[in-house]
C-alpha positions as CSV (number, residue, x, y, z in Angstrom):
1,X,15.0,8.5,8.8
2,X,12.8,7.8,11.4
3,X,9.7,5.3,11.0
4,X,6.2,5.9,13.0
5,X,2.5,5.4,12.4
6,X,0.2,7.0,9.8
7,X,-2.0,8.3,12.9
8,X,0.8,10.8,13.8
9,X,1.4,12.6,10.8
10,X,0.0,16.1,10.1
11,X,-1.6,17.7,7.2
12,X,0.4,18.1,4.3
13,X,2.7,15.4,5.2
14,X,3.8,13.1,2.3
15,X,5.3,9.6,3.6
16,X,6.1,6.3,2.2
17,X,4.4,3.1,3.9
18,X,7.0,0.9,5.3
19,X,5.0,-1.9,7.1
20,X,1.3,-2.8,7.6
21,X,1.0,-4.2,11.2
22,X,-1.1,-7.3,11.7
23,X,-4.7,-6.2,12.8
24,X,-8.1,-7.3,12.1
25,X,-8.4,-5.0,9.3
26,X,-4.8,-5.0,7.6
27,X,-6.1,-7.2,4.8
28,X,-8.5,-4.6,3.7
29,X,-5.9,-1.7,4.1
30,X,-3.8,-3.9,1.8
31,X,-7.0,-4.5,-0.9
32,X,-7.4,-0.5,-0.6
33,X,-3.7,0.0,-1.8
34,X,-1.9,0.5,1.4
35,X,1.2,-1.6,0.4
36,X,4.9,-1.2,1.3
37,X,6.6,1.6,-0.9
38,X,3.5,3.6,-1.8
39,X,3.7,7.4,-1.0
40,X,0.5,8.8,0.8
41,X,-0.6,12.3,2.0
42,X,-2.5,13.6,4.6
43,X,-5.0,15.8,3.3
44,X,-7.6,16.8,5.9
45,X,-8.5,15.8,9.3
46,X,-11.8,16.3,11.1
47,X,-12.3,18.8,13.8
48,X,-11.4,16.7,16.6
49,X,-8.7,14.9,14.6
50,X,-10.5,11.5,13.8
51,X,-10.7,10.4,10.9
52,X,-8.3,11.6,8.6
53,X,-8.4,11.8,4.9
54,X,-5.4,10.4,3.1
55,X,-4.7,10.6,-0.7
56,X,-3.5,7.5,-2.3
57,X,-2.7,6.9,-6.0
58,X,-4.8,9.8,-6.9
59,X,-8.1,8.9,-4.5
60,X,-8.8,10.3,-1.2
61,X,-9.6,7.7,1.5
62,X,-10.9,8.1,5.1
63,X,-9.0,6.2,7.8
64,X,-10.0,6.2,11.6
65,X,-6.9,6.8,13.8
66,X,-7.2,3.4,14.9
67,X,-6.7,2.0,11.6
68,X,-4.0,4.7,10.7
69,X,-2.1,3.7,13.8
70,X,-1.4,0.3,12.1
71,X,0.2,1.8,9.0
72,X,4.3,2.4,9.7
73,X,5.4,5.2,7.6
74,X,8.6,7.2,7.0
75,X,8.7,10.8,6.0
76,X,9.6,11.8,2.6
77,X,9.6,15.6,2.7
78,X,13.2,15.8,3.3
79,X,14.0,13.7,0.4
């Protein structure tokens, strides 16, 4: 399977987190629960695509595309 960023995912896609790239907000993402192995789903995007809403551990969180681009994911829909 090919890894890419969470920012490139479309509505309804379930993906598994593979890595959090080092950035100024990577610690905050980890504190929010974005850790390797977690499954997340894109549940909504704003009219112009930014921000996006992500379901993680039963909670819906809003991320800017800049933040989502630092989360490397792998598609799980084909599993």
